[in-house]
N, C-alpha and C positions, 0 to 999 in steps of 0.2 A: 752501645750494646743494649738491646731491649730483650727482657726475659719475662715470660708469662708462666705462671705456675697455676694450674687449674685442677681443683679437686672435684671429682664427680662422686659426691658423697654416697656411700652405701652401695656402690656398684660392684657386684660380683665379677670375678675374673671370667667365668664361663659366659655370663651375660654380655660382658664387653666383647668377648670373642665372637659372639653370635650377632651383635648389632653394630659394631664399630669397625667392620672390615674395611671401611672407606678411609680410616684415619692413617695417614702416612707417618713414618718415623721408625725409630728403633724400639722394638717391643721387648720387654723383659718378661719372659714367660714364667719366671719363678720369683716374683716380688712379693714381699710380705710386709705387713704393717708392724708397728711396735706394740699395738694394742688392739682391742676389739671394738673400740668406739671412738667417737669424734674428738673429744677434748684432748685426751692424752696423745692420740695419734698426731693431731695437728701440732701439739707442743713439740714432739720429736721432730716433725717436719720442719718446724720453724727454728729449733734450737740445737738439734744435732745430738741429743742424748736421749737415753731411755726415760720414759715418764717418771719412774721412781727417782731418778737422779735429778729431775727438774722440779719435783714436788707438785706435779700436775696429774691428778688421778681422781678416782671416785672419792668424794668428800673434800677435795681440794682442787677446785676447777678454775681458779684464777691463773692466768699466765703471768705470774709474778716472779718467775725465776730470775736470778741475778745474771744469767747468761744473756748476751745480746741475741735478739731474734733476727731472722732474715731481713725484714723490712728496715730494722734499725741499722743493720750493716750496710744495706744499699743506701739508705738515707745519709749515713755518715760519709759515704764516698761520693756524694753529690747526685745520686739518682733521684728521680721523681718516683715516689712510691704510691701506688693506688691499690684499692681493694674493693671487691664487690662480694658480699656474703649473703647467701640465702639461709644460712643456718644460725639460729638463735644462740647456739653454743659458741659460735665464732663471731663474737660481737663485743661492743664496748663494755657491757656489764661484766664480762669475763676478761677484760684487758687484752683482747686480741687485736685491738686497734693500734698497738704499740708500733711506732716507727712509720706509720702510714701518713702521708701528706693528705690523702683523701680516702676516707673509709665510708663506702656506701653500702646499702643493704636492700633486700627485698621488702615487700609489704610487711613481712613478719618483723623485721628489724625496725621498720618505721614506728611500730608501737612502743619501742623501748626508749625513744628519745625523752630526755628529761623535760624538754620544753613542750611536749605534746600531751594533751589531756589524756589521763589514764582511763580510756574507755573500757578496758577489760575489767579493771577494778570497779568502775562505776556500774557496769552492767551486772556484775556479780552481786553488788549490794542493793540493786534496785529492781530485781527481777519481778517483784510483786507489785510494782507501782503502776504498770500499764503504760499507755502511750504518753502520759503526761511527764514521764521521766525525761523525755527528750527536751522538753522545755526547761527542766531543771538543769540538764547538761548544758544547754545553750547559755543559761544564766551563769553557770560556773565558768564556762569558757570565756565569756565576754568580760566578766568581772574578776577573773582570776589572773594568775601570773603566766599562764601558758601562752604559746604562740597561737593566735586565733585561727588564721587560715589553715596551717597544717593540722590543727586539731579538728576543725570542721571537715577537712578532706578525709582525715582518718575515720571520723564517725560515718561519713557518707560511704566510704569504702566498706566498712563493716556491714552496713545496712544492705548495700548492693550485693555483697557476698552472700548474706543470708537469703536474698531474693534470687540468687543464681544469676546475677547480672554483672556486667562490667568487664571490659577487656583486661583490666589489670588483675582480675581474680582468676585469670585463665590457668595459671600454673603456680609453682612454688618459687618462682623467681627467674627462671631461664629466659623468659621473654624480656623481663626488665634488665637482665644481664646483657642480653644481645643489644638492647637499646643503649645501655651504658657504654659498651664497647664501640658501637657505631658513632655515638655522639661525642666521645672523648677525643680531644686533639692530642694524640700522643706525639711526643718529641723524641729526642735522642736520650739515651741512658734512662730507660724506664724499667721499673719492676712492677708487675701486675700480679695480684693474687685474686683468684675467683673460686668460690665454692657454690656448687649447684646441687639442688636437693630433690630432683625429680625421681630418683630411684628410691628415695626414703618413703616410709609410711607418711601419709595415708594411701600411697599408691593410687593417686587420683589424677591422671592426665586428662586433657580435654576429651570431650565426648568422642571425637572421631578416632581416637587412639584406644578406646576402651573396647575390650571383648567381653568384659564382665563388669558388674558394678563394684566399686571399691569396697573391700570387706572391712569390718571392724576387727582390729587385731591388737591385742596387748601381748607383746612378745614374751615378757617374763611370766605372766599368768598362763599363757599358752604352753610355755615350756614346763612349768610346774604341774600343769594338768593336761589340757588339750585346747586347741583353738576353737572358738565359737563358730567361726566360718569354715566352710568346706576347704580342706587343704589345697585342692586343685584350683579352686577359685582364687585363693591367696597367691599361688604361684603365677597364675595367669595375670592377675592384677599387677604383680611386681614386674612381669615381663612387659605389660602395657606401658608402665612408667618408664622402663628402660628404653623401649622403642621411641617414646616421645623425647626422652633425654638425648638419644642419638640424633634425632631429627633436629632438635634445637642446637645441639653442640656442633653439628655440621656447619650451621650458619655462623655460629660464634667463631669456630676455628677458621673459617674462610676469612673473617675479618681480621683475626689475630695474625694470620700468616702474612698479611700485607704490611703489618707494623712491627713484628717481632722477629728477631733472629732465632730465638729459641722459644718453643712452646712445649712445656712439660705437662702431660696429662696423666693423672693417676686417680686412685681412690684412697680414701683414708682407712676404709675397711669394707668388708663385703656384707653378706646377709645370710642367715640361716633360714631355709625354707622347708623345715621339717626333718632335715638330716639329723640323726641321733636324737630325734624328738625335740629339737631346739627350733626356736623361731626368733626372728630379728637378730640383734647383735649385742645384747646386753648380758649374755648368760654363759659365755665360755670362749674357748680358744679353738673352736672347730675350724678346719682349713677353709671351709666355705666363707667364714667370717674374716679370717686373717690374711688369706691370699688375695692380692689386689692387682688390678691392671696398672701398668706403667709403660708409657710411651714417650720418648724424647724426640721431638722434631727439630731439626736444625736446617735453616734455610739454605746454608751453603753446602751441606753435605748430603742430607737425605732428600730434600726437595719433595717429590711425590712418591718416593720409593719406600718400601717397607723392609726392614731387616729384623731378625729375631736373635735374641741371646738367651741362653739356658741357665747360666749360673745363678745361684740364689742371691738375692739382693734385698735390701731393707729400705724403709723410708729414711733411715739415717744416711744411706748413700745418696738419696736425693738432695738432702741438705748439703753434703760435701760437694756434690756436683754443681749445685746452683752457685755456691761460693766460688768455685774454681772457674766457672763460666765467666763470671764477672771479675775475676782476679781479686777477690776480697779476702782479707784475713779473717780467721775465725777457727775456733776449736770445733771438732766434730768427731764423733765415733765412726762416721761413715767414710767411704772411699769414693773416688771420682769414677762415675760410671762411663765417662767418655774415654778412659784409658782402655787400651786393647785388653780384652779379657784374658788373653794368654800371658800378659805381663802383670796382671793384677793379683794381689793376694786375695784369697777367698775365705774370709773369716766366717765363723758361725755367728748366728744371730739369736737373740731372745725375742719372744713376744710376751707381754705382761698382761695379767688380769688381776685387778685389785679389789674385787668384790663389788658390792652394791653401793649406790649412793645413799645418803641418809634418807632422801625422799622416798626412794623405792623400798628401802628396808622397812620404814615405818608403815607405808601403805600396804605392803604385802603381809606384814605381821598383823596389822589391824584386821585384815580380811581372812586371817586364819591360815595362811600359808607357812610352811616350814622353810625359812629362807636360808638355813644353814648350808645346804648344798651349794648355793650360789654365792654365798657371802664369805669367800675365802680367797687367799692369794694363790694364783696358779701361774705356771710358765710353760712356754713351748720352745722347742729347739728347731731352728732352721739351719740345715746343712746341705751340702751337695747331694741331690737325689733323695732327700730325707726331710720329713716333717713329723715331729713327735710332740704330743701335748698332754699335759696333766689334766685330769678330770677329778671330780669328787670321788669317783668310783675306781680310779686307777690311772694308768698311763696308756694312751693310744698312739699308734704310729702308722705312717705311710712311708714305705721304703725301708731300707736297712742301713744301720750304722752301728759302730761299736759303742757300748756303754753310754747310751744317750742320757739316762737319768743322772749319771755321775757328771756328765758334761753340762747339763742344765745347772746342777748344784754349783759347779765351779764358776760358771758365768754369773750366777746370782750372787755368789760370795764376792765377786769382783765389783759389784755395783757400788757406787758412791752415793748412797741414798740421801735425799733431802726430805725430811719429815715435816709435813705441814698439817696442822690440825684445824685451821679455820677456813671454812668454805665461804663462798661469796654470799653476801646478804642480797637477796633478790627481791625486786619489786613485784607486785601482783601482776603487772603486765608481762614480765619475764616468765613468772611461774605459769601463767596462762598459755603462753606460746610453747613452753617446754612440755606442758601437759598435752597440748594438741599434737605434739610430735612423739609422745610416748616416753619422754624423759622425766616425767613427774607424775 
């Protein structure tokens, strides 16, 4: 049994509906994340509990939970486990390589290798030196402990990117992911995880997919004040990135369906594009951020057909479903989505918001922003025909249900929280990549 789990990072449900009509499988029309951003959402996807129970959230971003994660469960049952990540947050420095026999990444992750020269730190320290700094870098590479060829290739890549040259600078990793899938000799009993970032800022697809120039956008500052770029331009740029993602993923999916019995396609979260005055995905539990696409393709049952299911589901359900597909043991808050919906229990779900990371809190406070409205714990309730979410100004809802705030409180009180106070110590290279993506 070969199982592929593909996260299309930051893909809104409505954007998925608009541009992924070609993707076959069973589509879950009311799927929700457990969080509003990448790290805690992936933790739930991998370990089957809420982020607060795993101790993975703002200020505690290591995947160091004691629970086994999906790749460990697959590996322990004799599967070959492989991953390709284009997201710096889903990388070795944050322990997301746990259980993978092979963990590869895009050009962003190449910069994080311990054996590659720290070009980001070097460039930051030598900006005033002029061209002679490259001779200094060459000396340090040749005489230092780093791997020479990968370090030189990384330096050349950065220079070509600055000059707007080089095929490998074409996107945020989708082309590399396609190459990874095409060149991998998959056998029997494989688990593959992929994260693609083309829907994420900086919304910069190749030229032929651009209808506008990519805008400058800092989502938290834009939410607290207003965006510097024209809002319509931001929305069009996001759509440009999604159209390119759909084009690349069509090619990737065509490869995967030849090798895998199951391909599960989903997003970890969506993106706010001005709704409620919010931008990006670090500032609240708006439905545009927490509602996600989810499609399960099974070679034996769905083939090229498309089916739709309307019941509310969670990323936690994906975790349980993946375990059951491979007949693996494991605890999970979720339920198996392959069970007939008429026979399944339909529990209610939480979505969690844990405030700002230390990096964002410090930067915004330094610039004079009042961070208190965004730096608090909030929750949302997912129920049949209903979504309600806490905000700093009160409670909002879509649909109707009885006593939603009391039901949120009950679910929160049932959480078995794991409190973690120490965040990951990050290198300058990691900080630089996080800053480029708006995470620092």
